[in-house]
Structures are given as structure tokens and as C-alpha cells.
N, C-alpha and C positions, 0 to 999 in steps of 0.2 A: 551611267546614264542606263546602260543595258539593265540592269538591276530594277530602275525604275518601271521600264515596259511592262514588267514580267506582270502576267494576271491583271492588265488594265488596258484590255483591247477597245474597250469603249469611251477611254478617255480621251479627250483632246491631249495629242501628243505635245504641244508647243505648252499649255498649261503643265503639266507635270515637267516637262525640260527646266522651264522659267523658275517655278517656284523650288526645283531643289538646285538650280545648278547657276545661280543666279552672278555667281564667281566667278565663272570661268566664262560667261556669256560677254563683248563688248557694248559697252554703254553706248550704244547708236541709238535704242529707244528708251524712251523713258516707262518704266513699266508699273511707276508706283498708282493702284489701283484706284484707291481713294481719293490721289491728288486729282485722276483722271476721270472721277466723277462729277465733282467740282468744276472743272475745267471743259464743261463743254465746247465752246469756241476757242477759237484761238485771241479774240478780243480779251476773255477772260482768265486766258494765261499772263498776257502780258500785265494786267492787272493784279494778278498774284505774286507776279515778278516783282512788281512794281511794291506791294505790301512787304515784300520779304527783304527791299533794300534800304524801304525807309525805317526796317526794324536794327537790319544789320549798321546801318549807318545810326543809329539812338543807342543801339550796343557800346559804337566805337565811341561817341562821345561819352557816351556812362561812365567810361572807362579809358578816357581822357587821350584815345585813337583817335585826335582829327582826320577830315580827308580818305582815311582807309574804306575800301568797296572790298568789302569779303565777297559778294558776289560779281563776276566780272560779266557776265553776258548781257544782261541791260544795262550798265554802270554808267553808262554815256550818253547825256541827257538827249543828243540827237540821234543815238540808236535808238533809244524808248521811243521816241518821234516818227522815226520811220517805220519801226515794229510795230506801232498802234495805228498809224495811217496804215500799212501795209494787213495789219490783221485784220483789220474793220472790212477791208477791199475784199479780202481773203470771204471772210463770213458773210458775204453779200454776195460772191461771186461774181463780184464786178471787174471783167478785165480793163477795160476804160480807166478805172481808179488805178489800178496794179499800173498800168502802163505807165501813167502820170505820172507816178509815184518813180519808176522807174528810168523814166525820162529827166526829172531830175536830181535823182539822188543816185543813179543806176554806176556810176561810175567811182562812186566816194567806198573808202575802205567800212563806212557807218551800215549802208545798205547790202554791203557782203555779209555783214555780223550778223546785221539783222533779219537777213533771206536764211542762213544757218539757223538761226535761234528758231525760226518760224518754220524750217524745214524739219526741224529734231519733233516739235509741238505737234505740228499735224500728224506725226504718225502714233500721239498720244491718245489728241481728241478724237479721232477717226480711227479708233486701232480695231486692226484687223482680225486679231485672237480676240479679244471681248464679245467681236460681234459676231462670230464665222459663221453662224446658220442665219440672219438678216444679212439683207443688201444693204451697204453704208451709202446715204447719200452725200455725198462730199461733191465741193463746190471745185468738180475739175475743172474747168474752162478757167479760171482764175488760178489755180494752183500752177497749172501746166504753164499759163502767162507768166507766175514769179521763177517757174522754172523747180518747184518744190514737189514732193510726193508721200501719199501715206504708206506706201507700197514697202514693207524691208526690202532689204537688198538681198540678194542670193547666199552671196557670201556670208551676211548677218545669219542667214536662217542656214546654212548646211558646212558652213566650216568649219566650226567646231565640232561637229559630226564627223568631219572627215577627219580633220586631225588627230582625234581621240580615240574616236568610238568604232571606227573601222576595223583597230587593231584588237578589238575583242570578238571578233567574228560572229556580231550580234546584230541587228535588223534594224538600228535605230538611224544609219540614215534611210533608208527604205520606209521608214514610221512617217519619218519627217518628209518625206518629196511627196508621199500620199495624201498627209495633212495638205501639205501646201496645191495639190493640185483638188483636195475636196472641198476647199475654204474657198468659199462664193466673193469671197473681198480679197481675194489673191491672183493676182491678175499670170500669173506665171506660165507656162504652157511646158509639157514634157522637153518637148526641143529648146526651148528657154532653158531649161535645166541642162539638160545633152551638154549644151552648148558653154554653159558655165562652166559645167564638172571637167570638157575638152580644155578649155582656157586654163582652168584650178589645177591638172595636172600636169600639164607643160610648166606649171610656175613653181609647183609644191610637188608636185611624185608622190601624189598622194597615190594610196595602194588600193584599191576596192577590194572588202572580203570576196569571199563565195556566195556568199547569200545574197552581197547586192550584186554581185556578177549574176547569180540567177535570176534576179530580177530583171534586170537590162539584157539579156537573154531575151526573154518574152518580149519585154519593152521595145525591143531593136526590132523586132519583128526575127529573129536567130539570123544576125547581120552578123557578122563575125570580123568585119574591117572595121566596121561603129565601136563594137567592143575594146578592139584594139587601140581604134583613139580615142579611146578612156584611161590607155596606160595601162588594160587587164590583160596578167600575162596569161599565156597558153596554159599554162598550171593550172591557176586560179579558175577559168575556164570551165578544163578540162573535170576541173573539182565540184566545179555550180552543175554541169553535165551529168555527172554521176547522182546529184539528187533533183535533179528532173525526172517525168515520168518516160518512160521508155518513147510512146510516143512524139513529146517534146524534145526528144535528144536525136531520135531518125530527123526529123524536120529540120534541126542544126545539121544536121550531117550531109544532111540531101542538099540544102543549099547553099551549104560552105565546100564542100568533098565533092560529091556529085557532080554538082552545077559547073562549079569552077573546069571541074576536067571535060567537060561536054561543053563549055561555054554558054552556058544558061545563063541567061541574066533573071 
């Protein structure tokens, strides 16, 4: 991924990553661009799936495979009905309609599957990567009532970079973080990202490289404790400091060495 970024300072980091590395990205979001343009509402996604199921059934009958469902997402009639009704309610941003459907079907396994389907599809319909420069108008109240979101998870956005690309001493993770913060349709703050990285380090023991550490030194206002809480080793911090300006290095040393001795907060 580091090679992808070379010489592409003005490009969208996610477009590069997704186009060249789809094989390593977990399939939480449907990035089929053509389908995204066709299905600009959740209701149209359900209709699309209905057509696909009908075609699959026709193929099954033609080849003698009766009662076989190739597509499992909406293969059940009850699931399709609940999904259709929820999709219409979301498209209309109707909190009341979502609540009515939840009250009637909320404890069923079909409702859970319908919700899961719509949670995936809303990330396609209101795709934060396709609309990075224009604020999306989403049916926020109805989506919140159902408990779905068009926001990709931080695990989706950062996990692969932490797993694969910190080892190459590149800036991939930093580029992704900056792209998250610059995207007007992604609502994560730097504090959210920091909290995610703390938890992720405890679970997976990822090692941030010195370039990522250099970035965090400045973003965290030269706070050594916060760096150590990310699992960054002293030697990595030292390497990062050697790549900072003399002024920034002095800021770090004063805050963490001199202030500690003088008990200055």
C-alpha cells in the first residue's frame, strides 16, 4: 500500500487503497460502484435483490434444482417483507414507521436479518467515499431508530493498515487518519481514533512505526504518557524525535522530562 501512495499526494487515499487492495479488505461495505449508482435508495436495493432472487430461481428451475436459493440474504419471504417495509420507512425518514415495525417484528430472527442487510446497504446508498466533498443528506433519525449507520467502522478503516503496513515504515496509517478527519461525511474525531488505537493495541499488540509515532507526538501535544498508552516503545519514540525539528524535540523533552522533575502539569 505504501507503493500506491508514492507520488499521489492529491488523490483520495481510500480510492487508491480500495481499487488496488480489495482482496485484503473485509467485506463490510459493498463497493460495487455501478450498483451504487443504480440503487440510490434502500428500497431500490431491496428491489434489486428481489430481481436477483427471481433470476436465480429461474436458473434453478431451468437446471432442475428446485427450491434452491443461491442468494441467502433475502431468500425468505418474511425477511423480504420486513426488509421492504423498513427500507421504505428509512427512505422516508419515518421514525414512527420504524418503531411500528420494530414493535411487531423486533424479536424475530427475520427482523435481525433484515436489519443486518439494510445496515450493509445503507453504506452503499450513502457512500461516504463517493461523496467526500459534499455533505450527504441521510435519513439520520430513522436510521438511528433502527440502529443502522452509513459510517464505516474504524476497525474497517484502520485494521488492515495496522496489520500490514506499519511494518514497512511508511505513512499509510497517517494518510488514512488524515483522510478520515478531512472527509466531511465521516464523523470520527481524532479522540475517537486515539481511543480505537488504544483498544486495538491491547487486543492485537500492533506496533506503530516511527513515522506514525512522529505524527502522534505532535497530534497528542507531545504527551509521552499518551504515546506509551498506544503501546509505542521508547526506542520508537526516540527514532521519531530524531526526525522532528529541534524546536519540536525541545518541546517534547521539556514537557516530559523537565516538567516531570519540576512536577509541572
